[in-house]
N, C-alpha and C positions, 0 to 999 in steps of 0.2 A: 515206532520211532523212525520209520522210513522217511517221513517228512522232515524230521529233525536233521537227519544226516545231510539233507540238501542245504542246510544252513550252519552246519557245524563250524565251518571256517569263520562265519560271522560271530558265532558264539565264542570261539577261541580268541577272536580279536577283542571283543568287548569285555571278556572276562579279565583282561589285563588292566582295565581301567579301575581307578580308585572308586569311581562312581559310574557303574554301567547302566544306570536307570534312565529310561525315557519317560517324560511326564508331559502328557498332552491334555489340554482343556479345550472343550468344544461345546457348541450348543446342540443338544440332542433333540431331534424332531420326531415326534411320536403320534400315533393315533390317540385322540382324546379318550382316556380310559376312566376318567372320574365318574361320569354318569353310569357306566357299567358297574363300577364298584359300589356306587350308592344304591343302585337297584338291588344288588346282591348282598348288601351290608358287609362289604369287604373294605379293609383299610387300603387306601391307595398306595401307601408306602409298602405294605407287605405284598400287595399284588405286583407292584413294580419290581420289588426284590425277587419275587418268583420268576418274573420274565428275564431279569438281568442274569440270574444264576443259570437259568435254563439256556440262555443264549451263549454264555461263556463256554460251556462244555461242548459246544458245537465247533469251536475253533481250537485246533491243536496247540497253537502257539501260546494260548493262555493256560494250557494244561501241563507245560513242561516245568520241572523243578530240579533243584540240585540236591542230591543226597549222597553223603560220603564222597564228595568231589566228583560225582558222576551225574550226568543228566538222566532223569527219569521222566516218564509220562504218567501222571496220576489218572485214575479211572473215575474218580468221584471226589467230592469235597464236602465238608460240613457247611451248614449255614451259620453265618456269624455276622454281626454288625454292632455298631456302637449305639449307645443310648445315653441320655442324661438322667441321672437318678434324682431322688427327692432333694438332695443337697446341691443340685445343679453341678454335679461333678460327672466326669466321664465314667462309663462302665461298659462292660462287654457282654453281649448276648450270644449264646451258641445253641444250636438245635440240629437234629437230624432232619435232613431235607426229605420231602416226599414229592413224587411226580404228580400227585393229585393236588389241584389248586386249593381246595378247601382244607385238606389235611396240612398242607404246607403252611398256609396262613395261620391255621390254629396253632401249630407248633411254634411258628415265628412269633405270634402274639404272646404266647405263654413265656417264651424266652425273654421277650422284651419286658414283660411284667416282672419277672424274677430279677432281671438286671436292674430295672428301675427301682425296685424295692430294696435293693442291697446297698447299704452304706459302705460296705467293704468292696474293694476292687476285685472283681471276679477274674481269675486267671483261667481263660478258656483253654489254655494249653497244659494245665497242671497235670492232667491224667493221661497225656498223650506221649507216645514214643517220638523220638526225632523223626522217624519216617512218617508217622501219622501227622506230625506237625506240618508236613509239606502239603497235606490235603486241606488246603484252605484258600480262601479269597477274602481279602480284607475289604470291608464295606463301611463307608461313613456317609451319613446324610446330614446336611446342614440346611434345614428348611426355612431358616429365618432370613436368608438374604440371597441375592443373585450372585452366587459364587463365580469369581472370575478365574481363579487358579488356586492351587493348593500344593504345599510341599509336605509330604508325610514324614514323621520322625522315623529314622532308620537306625537300628542298632549298629550294623556294620554294612556299609553300602555294597561291598564286593560280594557279600553273601546273601543279598536280598533277592529272592527269587519268587516271592509270592505277589501276584498282582494286587494293587490297591486301587479301588474304585471309590469315587466320591461324587455326590450330586447335591445341588442346592434347591432353591425354591422353584416349585412348579410355576409356569406362566399362568396368567389369569385366563379363565375360560373364554374361548374365542372361536367356537365352531368345531370342526371335525378333527383338528390337530392341536397339539400342545407342544411346548418346548420346556427344556430345563437345562441348566448348566451342568456339565458332566466332565469328569476328569478321570484319566486312566494313567496309572503309573505301573511300569513293568520293566523287567530286565530286557535291555536292548539286544542281548544275545538271542532272545526268543521272539521279541515283539518289535515290529516297526510301526511307523505311522499308518501304513496300509492296513495292518491287522486291527488297529484301533478303528479305522474306517469300517472294516468288516464287522467288528463287534457292534458298532453303532447301527449298522444295517440289520444285524441279527436281532438286536434288542427290539427295534421297531417292528420287524417281521414277527417276532414272538408275541408282542403285545397284540398285534392284529390277529394272529392265529388263535390266541387264547380267547379273545372276544368272540371270534367266529365259532370256536368250538363250543362255547356256552350260550350261543344265540338260541332263541326258541325255535323249535322245529316247525 
């Protein structure tokens, strides 16, 4: 929490706002990872989810939460994301993350299959304590269009401390790089635009690292 103390005055200022959230949309530039996924029979979505969640935990500002009116720093978070079920309705998937790419994607795929098959809305927080509920990052993917911006539903803005990330359709294949529309919503007491910039860099770096780590010897 040493780093947080350097911005506690910013947090104290923004916590007074009725809506302390900052919401930034950008075009994320990444190494082209779809051929890598195709060669290894990996879903591009689940591969990218692995890289995004791996990147988030490297930046303290995205790990701060509010619990019992105090700021805490979480050490880890669950994997979760939205899906569309067989009735074309929203549902939620949840799984325990793994540092191993293959295991992570296998768990993520199973969670997606379960949520897609359920007609009932899955409450991924039902079995969690209030403290455990802070150990989350909200993920939404809308692959059908070139998303320009998004405003997430918020139960109570002043208490909203969990970052919400969303992305849209991947760009058409065009060489060594790819782009996608990407959005980050977070508590401004913790996150500034600069930290969103750092996250964008960290995601691109993580994609490159994972591809390099699994390259043939």
